N, C-alpha and C positions, 0 to 999 in steps of 0.2 A: 275462281275468282274471289278477292279478299273482301269480306263484308264492309260496307262503309255505313256509318252510323250519322253521316252528316256532320256540317261545319257548325259550331254553336253560333246562335244570331239571335238578336233581339226582335221578337216579334212586333209588328205594328199593331197598336190597340184594336184597330178595326178588323183584323184578321185572328184575333186570339181565339175566337169563339167559333171559327169556320169549321166545318166539317168538309171532308173530301167531296161528298156529295154536292154540296153548295157551289163548288168550282167546277161547273158543268162545260165541257168542251164541246162546241157546235162541230162536231166531227165531219158530218156531211157537208156543212159550209165550208170547212177548212179544204175539204178535199176537192170541192167543186173549184175554189180558187186555186188550188194547185194545178188542177186540169186546165183551167182558164189560161193561167200564166203560161203552162206549157206550150199552149197553141200559139204563143208567138215565138215562133221557131222557123229556121231556113231548111230543117230537114223533116220528113213526115214522121208522125207519131208511130211507135212509142218513144223515139229519139227526140232528143232537144238540141238545137244548135243556136246559141244566141251570142253573137260576138259584139264586143265593145263598140258602141256608136253606130252599130248598123241599124237599118229600118226597124227589124224585129225588137232590138234591144230600146229603142226611142219608144216603140209602142209599149213594150213590157214596162219601162220606167213610168209612163202614164198611168198604167193599170195600178202598179203600186202606190202612186200619189193619190190616185183617186180612192183606194181602199184607206189610205191614211186619214183623208179627209173625211170619209165617211165614219171612220172610227173617232172622229172628233179631235184629231191631233192637227197641230199647226205645223205646216210642211215648209221645208226651206231646201235648197240644194246649194252645194258650194260650186267652186269654179270647175271642178272636174265631173260633177255628176254625182257625188256622194249625197244620199237622200236621207233626210233627218224628219221624222215625225215625233212631235213632242207633246206631252202631257204634262202641263205646268203643275207644279207642286205648290204647296202652302209657303214653303221655304225657299225663296229664290237664293238665299245666301249660301246654299251647299251645293256640291257638285250633283249632276244628274246621276240616275242609275240607266244605263244604257244596255241595249240588247240589240241583236241583227246579225245580218250576214250578206250574201251576195245573190244575185240571180243571173249573173253571165254564165254562160255554158260552153265548155269545150264542144267541138263536133261531135254529134252522136253521142251525147252523154244522157243521164237520165234526168227525170223531172224533179228529184228531190234534192239534189246537192246544192247547199246554199238556200234554196227556196223555203225548205222547212224554218230556217232560222229567221226569216224575213216574215214569212206569213204565219207562222207559229207565235212569233213575238206580238204580232197584230191581234191575233186571237186572244192571247194572254191580257192585252189591254182591254179587248172587249169584255172577258169575263169580269176582270176587275171592275169595270164600269157597270156590269150588269149587276154586280152585288153591293154596288154603293160606296166602293173604296174610294178614299180621298187621299191621294199620296202627299206625304210631306216633301219629299225629295221629287224633283221632276222626273219623269219616266220618258225615255227616248228610244225609238226604233230606227236603227240605222240601215240603209241598204248600201253597201259598199261599192263603189266603182271598180270594175276590173280585178276581181280577185284572181281570174284566170289569165295567164299570159298569152292567150292565143294569138291576139292581133299584134302586140307590140313587144312581146318577149320579156314583159315585166310582171311578174306576180305581186297580188296584193298592192296594185298601184294606189288606189284610193286609200286604203288605210295607212301605207306608207307615209303618204303626204300628210296625213292628219297626225302621224307620230312625229312629223317634223324631220324627215330624213333629207337633210340638205343636198346630198349628192345626186339623189334622185330628181328633185326639183330644178337643180342646175342642169341636169343632163337632158330633161325633156324637150328642150328646143332643138336636140339633135336626133330624136327618136323617130324612125319611118317604120312602116308596116311593110309587108311583103310586097305590096303595090307601089312603095316608094312614097305614100302617103304622109306627111308629117303629123305627128301626134296632135298639135295645136290645130291643124286643118280638120282632121278628122272630130276633134271636138267641138270646133265650131259649127261643122255640118250636122251635128247632132243638138247644137242650141245652145252650146256653153261658149260664151264670148271670153275664152281664157287666154291670158297673156303671161309671160315668163315672170314678171314682176308681181303679179297676184297670187302666186303659189304660198310664198310665207305667209300670206293672210290665212291660210286654211290650218296652220300648224295649231294644235291644242296645247293648253297649258296644264300644268299638273291639277289644276282645280276645275277643269272642264267637266270632268266625270268623276263620280266617287267609285264606280265599280262597273263592270262590264261583264256580260254572261252571253255566251253563244249557244244555241240549240242547233245540233247538227246530226246528220244521220251517221252512223258508224263507218260505213263504206268498207266494211270487213264482216266475217262471219261469228266473231265470237259471242256477242251478246245474244244473237239468235240462237246459236247452238246451245247456250246455256241456259236459256229461257229467261234472260234478264230484259227488262223492259227498257232501263236506262242505265248509263254509266256516267261517272263524274271524271274527266280527263286529269289526271296528276302528272302527265309527261306528254310531250309530242315529239315525233320525228322533225329532225331538223337538217334537211339535206342541204350539201353544200358542194360546190365544184371548184375545181382548179383546172388550168390549163397549163400543161408541160409539152415543150417541144423537144422531140428528139432528133438530133441532127447526126447525119452519117454519111458514109461514103456508098455510092452505089457500086455493084459488080455483077459480071455474067453470073446467072444462077448455076451454071454447070462449071464454068472454068475458075471461079474464085472460091477456094476452098474454105471451110468454115472457119479454121485458125486465123485467116486473113480477113474475115468479115468484120465490118464495124458499121453496118447498116442501121438505120434507125429503129427498124423492126425489131432486131435483136437487142438494142439497148431497151426498148419498152418492155419487152419479155423479162429481162433482168430486174426490171422496175417493179413488176407484178407483185413478187413475194413481199415488197414492203408496204404495199397498198392494205387497208383494211378490208376484210371479207366483206362483200356485198357492194363494192364500188365499181364503177366502169372505168376502164381506160382506154381512150380512143387516141392511139399514137398518130402524130402528124409526121409523115416523112418529109424532109428536106433534101433534095438531092442536087449535087452540083457537079 
């Protein structure tokens, strides 16, 4: 891996003289909180299953809010359950510095995905408070709602709404889960009295935050194999999908010879070489 010397930054006066030893992480306490949060699961340990707006999700949210309050943060939630814990800075005229992640978990996942970014952020706040740091910019820990698409098939639902994605906001009144429960009904069942017209009120402005950083597990082997404790992301995978319908004519498997075939399966095979390596093609046959 390439060496990285860090981005240039102007250090806050109160941290100029700090040594690494003064920034002591309560490792035992952080690991205990990770285990306590993992207990809010619909599957037994060591797996974690925590689906959006389920009973376990609601309990986990209450746990996060209690930790935020214990850390001395002011806590609020928006219409879909994004949770914000803020440490007000001395200059209210500048955008806050935000950090955070998610705590929802796909079925039979691990206990660190997303969670480290939320609980780790809270521990960072506690460290700064222990050393007497006084922020100029407000510091905010965010727990984003529904990063996983498990229930409604929509990834990063909470953060997309914060980003002002109008098509998503306009479509949510038509979204249902596998049990045909509408999104808004599920949200209300979890304690969020959200209406379609409320969603634009969530949209952030360009001045809402001055910066954002997320701590996350690697979910891969490279850092561990190379003995590197932390990496800085410079690019991400950006999955995309398209739907292509191949239409053709059916024919008997034995009696219709290949030169006479125009089946959808054959057309999709011809399409494969045009597709980038690493993509999946799922042909949909339409017979008439």
